[in-house]
N, C-alpha and C positions, 0 to 999 in steps of 0.2 A: 489553374483549373485542371481537373483530371479529364482524360479522355473518357468516352462513354464505356469503353471496355475496362479501363482502370477503375472507374466508379463502380461498375457492377461487381468487379472482383473485390473491391474494398467493402462494398455493401454486404456481400455474402461471406466475408472472411469470418472464421470462428473467433469469437471474443471471449477472453477469460478475465474475470474480475478479480483483482488483487487488492487487498486492504493493507495499508501501512499503519501499524499501531506502535505506540510507545509513549512514554511520558513527554510532557511539554519541554521543548528546548533540546531534545536529543539529536535533532537534525533530520527528521522525517521529510520535511519539505525540501531541504537542500539535497538530500540523496535522490529524491524522486525527480526533481528538476534536472539534476546531473544525469540521471539515467535517460530521461525523455528528451532532453535538448542539449546535452553536453555543455551546460552552463552552470557555473557554481554561484550560488547565492550566498553572500557573506552576511547580510543583515538579518536579524531575527525578527520575524513578523508572525505572531501566533496565528495559526490556522484554525478555522472552525471546520471547514470541509472544502476540499478542492479535488478535482478529478483531472487526470491526464491520460493521454493515449500514446501508445508506442507500438509500432509494427515490429514484430519479431518473427523468428522462425523456430517452431517447436516441433520436434520429431520430423524435421524435413518439410513441414508445411507452414506457410505464412499464416500468421494469426495476429490478432490485435489484443494487446494488454490494456485493459481499462483499469488504471491505478487510482484508487481512492486514498487520498492523503487526509488523514483524520486529525482531529483535535486531541492533544494529549492532556490538556488541562482537566482537572478534577470536575469542574462544573459541566462538562459535556459527556459524562459517563452514561447518562440516560440515552443519548443518541447512539452509543457504541453498539448496543445489541442490534439495532437496525442495520448499521453498517456491516456488522458481522454476518447477519442473515443474507445480505445481498451479495456477498463475495464468496469466491471459490478457493482462494489461496491467501496466505497471510505472511507479511514480513513484520516481525517484531524487532524494533530498534531500541537499543539502550546506549547510554553514553559511557565510554570507557573511563571518563573522568568523573562520573557521578555514580557512586555505589547505590544510591537510592533508586535510580532508574533501572539498574540491574536487578535490584530486589523486587521490582514491579513486574518483571518479565513473566514470572509464574502466574501472577494474577491475570495478565493479558492472555496467556496461553489457556488458563483454566476457563476464562470467560468465553473464548472461542470454542473450546470443547463443549461447554455447557450449552451455548446457543445453537451450535451446529448438531448437537446430540450424537456425536460420533468421535472416535479418536483417530480416524484416518483422514486427516485434513492436511493438505500441503502447507507447511510452515517453515519459515526461514528466520534464524536469529542473526541479527547484525549488530556488531559493536562499532560505534561511530565516534568520531571527533579527531 
C-alpha cells in the first residue's frame, strides 16, 4: 500500500496517454510489457485492447504514462479511431521480418493525422523482432 502522501502525489501526477499501433503480430504487446514490467512475453496472444501504466520522468517531472496496447487485426479498425481520439502520443510498430507490416505504417500515420486533425502529434516509429 502507498502512504497517504505517496497516494496524493500519484493521484495528482500528470498522465500522458500513449497509443501503440501496428499490424497484428508485430510485437506491440511484447514491447509494451517489456517497457512497463521488464518482462518478455514469448507467446503470441492477439490483443483486442489492454492498458498499462508506467511512472516515468519527463522534463524533470514525474508523470504517468497510460499506454494503450491496441488490436492490430483488420477486424478492429472501427475501434481504432476512438483509441486515437483518446491518446496524445503514438508508437507505430512494424516487424523488420515482415515487409507488409512496414507498408502499413503510412496508413496508421495517416489515420492518426486525420483523426487528430493536426500534423503536430508526437509519433515514434519502431522496428521490432
